[in-house]
C-alpha positions as CSV (number, residue, x, y, z in Angstrom):
1,M,0.0,0.1,0.0
2,V,1.3,3.6,-0.7
3,F,0.1,6.3,1.6
4,R,0.7,10.0,0.4
5,G,1.8,12.1,3.1
6,R,2.2,16.1,4.0
7,G,4.5,17.6,1.1
8,G,2.7,15.3,-1.8
9,T,5.7,12.6,-0.7
10,E,4.3,8.6,-0.7
11,Q,5.0,7.1,2.3
12,T,5.0,2.8,2.4
13,G,2.6,1.3,4.5
14,H,3.6,-2.4,6.0
15,G,5.1,-3.8,2.5
16,M,7.5,-1.2,2.6
17,R,8.6,-2.0,6.0
18,A,9.3,-5.9,5.3
19,F,11.3,-5.0,2.6
20,R,13.5,-2.6,4.4
21,I,13.9,-5.0,7.1
22,L,14.9,-7.5,4.0
23,L,17.3,-5.5,2.6
24,A,18.8,-4.2,6.1
25,G,19.2,-8.9,6.9
26,L,20.9,-9.2,3.2
27,G,23.1,-6.3,3.9
28,L,24.3,-8.2,7.1
29,G,24.5,-11.5,5.2
30,V,27.0,-10.1,3.0
31,A,29.0,-8.2,5.6
32,C,29.3,-11.1,7.8
33,G,30.6,-13.3,4.8
34,S,32.9,-10.7,3.6
35,A,34.4,-10.5,7.5
36,S,34.7,-14.1,7.6
37,V,36.4,-14.6,4.1
38,S,38.7,-11.9,5.2
39,A,39.4,-13.6,8.5
40,Q,40.3,-16.9,7.0
41,S,41.9,-16.3,3.5
42,P,45.0,-13.7,3.3
43,L,44.0,-12.8,0.1
44,F,41.2,-10.6,1.9
45,S,43.2,-9.1,4.9
46,T,44.9,-5.8,4.9
47,K,47.3,-7.6,8.2
48,P,51.0,-8.6,7.1
49,T,51.3,-12.7,6.9
50,Q,52.8,-14.4,10.0
51,P,56.3,-16.3,8.9
52,A,55.8,-20.0,9.8
53,P,57.3,-21.1,13.0
54,T,60.6,-22.9,12.4
55,F,61.9,-25.9,14.8
56,G,65.9,-26.6,15.6
57,P,67.6,-30.0,15.2
58,L,65.8,-32.8,17.1
59,P,67.9,-34.1,20.1
60,P,70.1,-37.7,20.1
61,M,68.4,-40.1,20.5
62,S,68.3,-41.5,24.1
63,I,67.1,-44.7,26.4
64,L,66.8,-44.8,29.6
65,T,68.8,-47.3,32.3
66,P,68.2,-47.2,35.8
67,T,70.5,-45.7,37.9
68,A,70.7,-46.2,41.7
69,G,69.0,-43.9,43.8
70,L,68.1,-42.0,41.1
71,G,65.2,-43.3,38.8
72,P,65.8,-43.7,34.9
73,Q,68.2,-41.3,33.4
74,P,68.7,-40.4,29.9
75,V,72.0,-41.7,28.1
76,D,72.6,-40.5,24.8
77,A,72.4,-44.1,22.4
78,M,74.6,-42.7,19.8
79,T,77.7,-41.9,21.5
80,P,79.9,-44.8,21.7
81,P,81.9,-45.8,24.5
82,A,85.0,-44.6,25.7
83,A,87.7,-46.1,24.3
84,G,89.3,-48.9,26.7
85,L,86.2,-49.3,28.6
86,A,83.8,-52.5,27.7
87,P,79.8,-51.9,26.9
88,Q,77.9,-51.7,30.1
89,G,75.3,-54.6,30.4
90,I,71.5,-53.8,31.3
91,P,69.8,-55.4,34.3
92,G,67.7,-58.4,33.1
93,A,69.6,-58.3,29.5
94,V,70.8,-61.9,29.0
95,Y,74.3,-62.1,26.2
96,S,75.1,-64.6,24.0
97,P,78.1,-67.2,25.6
98,W,79.4,-67.0,22.2
99,G,80.2,-63.4,21.4
100,G,83.0,-61.2,22.0
101,D,81.0,-57.8,23.1
102,R,79.6,-58.3,26.5
103,P,80.1,-56.3,29.9
104,A,83.0,-56.3,31.5
105,G,83.7,-59.3,34.1
106,G,81.2,-61.8,31.9
107,D,82.0,-65.2,31.9
108,G,81.5,-68.7,30.5
109,V,82.7,-70.3,27.2
110,G,83.9,-67.7,24.9
111,A,82.6,-64.8,27.1
112,N,86.5,-63.1,27.0
113,G,87.3,-63.1,23.4
114,L,85.9,-63.4,20.1
115,V,84.8,-66.7,18.4
116,T,86.4,-67.9,15.2
117,Y,86.3,-70.7,12.7
118,E,89.4,-72.3,10.5
119,L,89.4,-75.0,7.6
120,Y,92.5,-77.1,7.0
121,A,94.0,-79.8,5.0
122,R,96.9,-81.7,5.8
123,S,99.2,-84.3,4.3
124,G,102.2,-86.2,5.1
125,P,104.1,-89.3,6.2
126,S,102.9,-92.2,8.6
127,I,105.7,-94.0,10.3
128,L,105.1,-96.9,11.7
129,G,106.1,-97.6,15.4
130,Q,104.8,-100.7,17.3
131,A,102.5,-102.8,14.9
132,G,101.8,-105.5,16.8
133,G,101.3,-108.6,14.7
134,F,101.8,-106.4,11.7
135,N,105.4,-105.5,12.6
136,G,107.8,-105.9,9.7
137,A,104.9,-106.4,7.3
138,L,103.4,-102.7,6.5
139,Q,105.9,-100.0,5.0
140,T,105.9,-96.7,5.9
141,G,102.6,-94.9,5.1
142,W,100.9,-92.0,3.8
143,V,98.0,-89.6,6.1
144,N,95.8,-87.2,4.4
145,Q,92.9,-85.5,6.6
146,I,90.4,-81.9,6.1
147,G,88.3,-80.6,8.7
148,S,87.5,-78.0,10.5
149,R,88.2,-76.1,14.2
150,T,86.5,-73.3,16.3
151,L,88.9,-70.7,18.5
152,F,87.6,-69.4,21.5
153,F,89.9,-66.8,22.7
154,N,91.0,-64.9,25.5
155,Q,90.3,-61.4,25.8
156,A,93.7,-60.5,25.0
157,G,93.2,-62.6,21.5
158,D,96.8,-63.9,22.7
159,A,95.9,-67.6,23.4
160,A,92.3,-69.7,22.6
161,W,90.8,-73.2,23.3
162,T,90.2,-75.2,20.4
163,L,87.7,-77.8,19.4
164,D,88.5,-80.1,15.7
165,L,86.4,-82.0,13.7
166,G,87.5,-83.8,10.5
167,L,88.1,-86.6,8.7
168,G,91.2,-89.1,7.9
169,N,92.2,-91.7,5.9
170,T,96.1,-93.5,6.1
171,Y,97.4,-96.2,3.6
172,N,100.1,-98.7,4.1
173,K,101.5,-100.4,1.7
174,G,102.4,-104.1,2.6
175,N,105.6,-106.2,2.3
176,R,103.7,-109.0,0.5
177,L,105.9,-112.1,0.2
178,D,109.1,-110.3,1.6
179,H,108.0,-110.3,5.6
180,P,104.8,-112.5,6.1
181,V,103.0,-112.7,8.9
182,L,101.9,-115.6,10.6
183,V,98.5,-116.8,11.7
184,E,97.8,-119.7,14.1
185,V,94.4,-121.3,12.5
186,G,92.5,-124.9,14.5
187,S,93.2,-128.0,12.7
188,L,90.7,-130.4,12.1
189,K,91.9,-132.6,14.7
190,G,90.1,-130.4,17.5
191,D,90.8,-127.1,19.6
192,D,93.5,-128.5,21.2
193,P,96.3,-125.6,20.8
194,S,98.9,-128.2,20.3
195,N,97.0,-128.9,16.9
196,R,96.9,-125.8,15.6
197,D,99.0,-124.5,12.4
198,S,100.6,-121.6,11.8
199,I,99.6,-120.6,8.0
200,P,101.9,-117.4,6.7
201,L,100.7,-114.4,5.0
202,G,101.7,-111.7,2.9
203,I,100.0,-108.3,3.3
204,R,99.2,-106.2,0.4
205,A,98.2,-103.4,1.9
206,L,96.5,-101.7,5.5
207,R,93.9,-98.7,5.0
208,R,92.5,-96.6,7.6
209,S,89.3,-94.2,7.7
210,S,88.3,-92.3,10.5
211,L,85.9,-89.9,12.1
212,N,88.8,-87.1,14.0
213,F,87.9,-85.2,17.3
214,G,89.8,-83.2,19.7
215,L,90.2,-80.5,22.0
216,G,93.4,-78.5,22.5
217,R,94.8,-74.9,23.6
218,D,96.7,-72.2,20.9
219,W,99.2,-69.9,21.9
220,F,99.9,-66.7,19.3
221,L,103.6,-65.4,19.9
222,D,103.6,-62.1,17.9
223,G,100.3,-60.7,19.9
224,P,97.1,-61.4,18.8
225,G,95.8,-63.7,16.3
226,T,92.1,-63.1,15.6
227,V,90.9,-61.5,12.1
228,G,91.8,-58.0,11.9
229,Q,93.9,-57.6,15.1
230,T,96.9,-59.1,14.2
231,S,99.8,-57.6,13.0
232,D,100.8,-58.5,9.4
233,S,102.1,-62.2,10.3
234,N,102.3,-64.0,13.3
235,W,103.4,-67.6,14.5
236,R,101.1,-70.0,16.6
237,F,101.7,-72.8,18.8
238,G,99.4,-75.1,20.0
239,T,98.6,-78.8,21.5
240,D,95.7,-80.9,21.6
241,V,94.4,-84.7,22.5
242,G,91.7,-86.5,21.0
243,G,90.6,-89.6,19.5
244,R,89.1,-91.6,16.2
245,W,86.8,-93.8,15.1
246,G,86.2,-95.5,12.0
247,T,86.7,-98.5,9.7
248,A,90.2,-100.3,8.7
249,S,90.7,-103.2,6.5
250,V,93.7,-105.4,5.3
251,G,94.3,-107.0,2.3
252,Y,96.5,-110.3,2.4
253,E,97.0,-113.6,0.4
254,P,98.6,-117.0,1.8
255,V,102.0,-117.3,0.5
256,G,102.4,-119.9,-2.4
257,D,99.0,-119.3,-3.2
258,P,98.5,-115.4,-5.2
259,G,95.1,-116.0,-6.3
260,G,94.3,-116.8,-2.6
261,Y,93.5,-113.2,-2.6
262,R,91.3,-112.0,1.0
263,R,90.4,-108.9,2.4
264,H,89.1,-108.5,5.7
265,H,87.2,-105.2,7.3
266,G,86.7,-104.4,10.6
267,V,85.7,-101.1,13.1
268,Y,88.9,-99.4,14.7
269,T,89.0,-97.0,17.3
270,G,91.9,-94.5,18.4
271,V,93.5,-91.7,20.4
272,Y,96.1,-89.7,19.5
273,L,98.5,-86.6,20.8
274,G,99.3,-83.6,18.8
275,T,101.5,-80.4,18.5
276,A,102.0,-77.7,15.9
277,L,103.4,-74.8,14.8
278,N,102.1,-72.1,12.3
279,W,103.1,-69.2,10.1
280,E,100.0,-66.9,9.7
281,K,99.8,-63.8,7.4
282,D,96.7,-61.6,7.9
283,F,94.8,-60.6,4.5
284,G,91.9,-58.2,6.2
285,G,88.9,-60.4,6.6
286,W,90.8,-63.4,6.8
287,I,94.1,-65.5,7.6
288,L,96.4,-67.6,5.5
289,L,98.0,-70.7,7.9
290,A,100.9,-72.7,7.0
291,G,102.7,-75.2,8.7
292,V,103.9,-78.4,10.1
293,R,102.3,-80.5,12.8
294,A,103.4,-84.1,14.5
295,E,100.6,-86.5,15.9
296,W,101.5,-89.9,18.3
297,T,98.7,-92.2,17.6
298,Y,97.2,-95.6,18.9
299,N,94.9,-97.2,17.1
300,W,93.0,-100.7,18.4
301,T,92.2,-102.9,15.4
302,N,91.2,-106.7,15.3
303,L,91.2,-107.5,11.4
304,I,93.2,-110.8,11.5
305,P,92.0,-112.7,14.6
306,P,93.8,-114.0,16.7
307,L,96.8,-111.5,15.2
308,D,97.7,-109.0,17.4
309,G,96.1,-105.9,15.2
310,N,97.0,-102.8,17.8
311,I,99.3,-100.5,16.1
312,Q,101.0,-96.9,16.7
313,D,102.6,-94.8,14.6
314,I,103.8,-91.1,14.0
315,N,102.3,-88.9,11.8
316,I,104.3,-85.9,10.5
317,M,102.0,-83.8,7.9
318,F,102.2,-80.1,6.5
319,S,99.4,-77.9,7.1
320,L,97.5,-75.4,5.0
321,G,94.5,-73.8,5.8
322,V,92.4,-70.4,6.6
323,R,90.7,-68.6,9.3
324,F,87.8,-66.2,9.2
């Protein structure tokens, strides 16, 4: 509705009032929207933007270790222990008995030093000593050995306990008919000893193959002998004791009957006492070794009963190997 007031002006009624209220509301909404955009976006803000916050370097990684009377204390885990100091153990931690890095005062097998490994090959003459019933029937033979050794070093690295496991083979050629052995056999007349006959046998060869195992001690004469610590070259002296278990065979023929060849097999056992001297050369990640070894052995065999088959011999071997 339109009303004409004084002075000829037109006045609005209720409709005009509502229209004005609507326009006022729209203007307030636009102003609020502009203020919101201005507050949220720097494109509509007259204030200077604030620089992004910066952070310094991260602190070193640390772990917490209990300290008596002080509770857990931070310890810099990236800082190595001072030279000459052994790493300190954490209460409740269990350390392997085979490693070299452990707390001061550690004990157990290998607890005070490194554990290293060695591969070897040995070869040389086998000189017969007392040979029982084979005396004079066998010649000087040849022995070959291969195997591995584990060395448990002390803390200084100049001595080590050793564990040896290997294989061996010894061959002795026989004198055949030049020095036959006499073997008593029962006659058809009965078991009376007076009725036994002695048959001369010519020995062709004696062969022995065995599994060897031993324990020993090594000493390094020119400082530490561990890989990476030895000074260019070194000398090592060692002793060990061990045993053998394997199989043996003997080939023979009756004198005057070359076609009557026979071979007997049997299990044999033995013990040995050895000593060795080695020269070693360090190549950084591994060590080359070469030397000489002497063994006294005693072997129990029963190849041609009732012939005494127990044999003693001395092995002189040259050795070559590597340690890592």
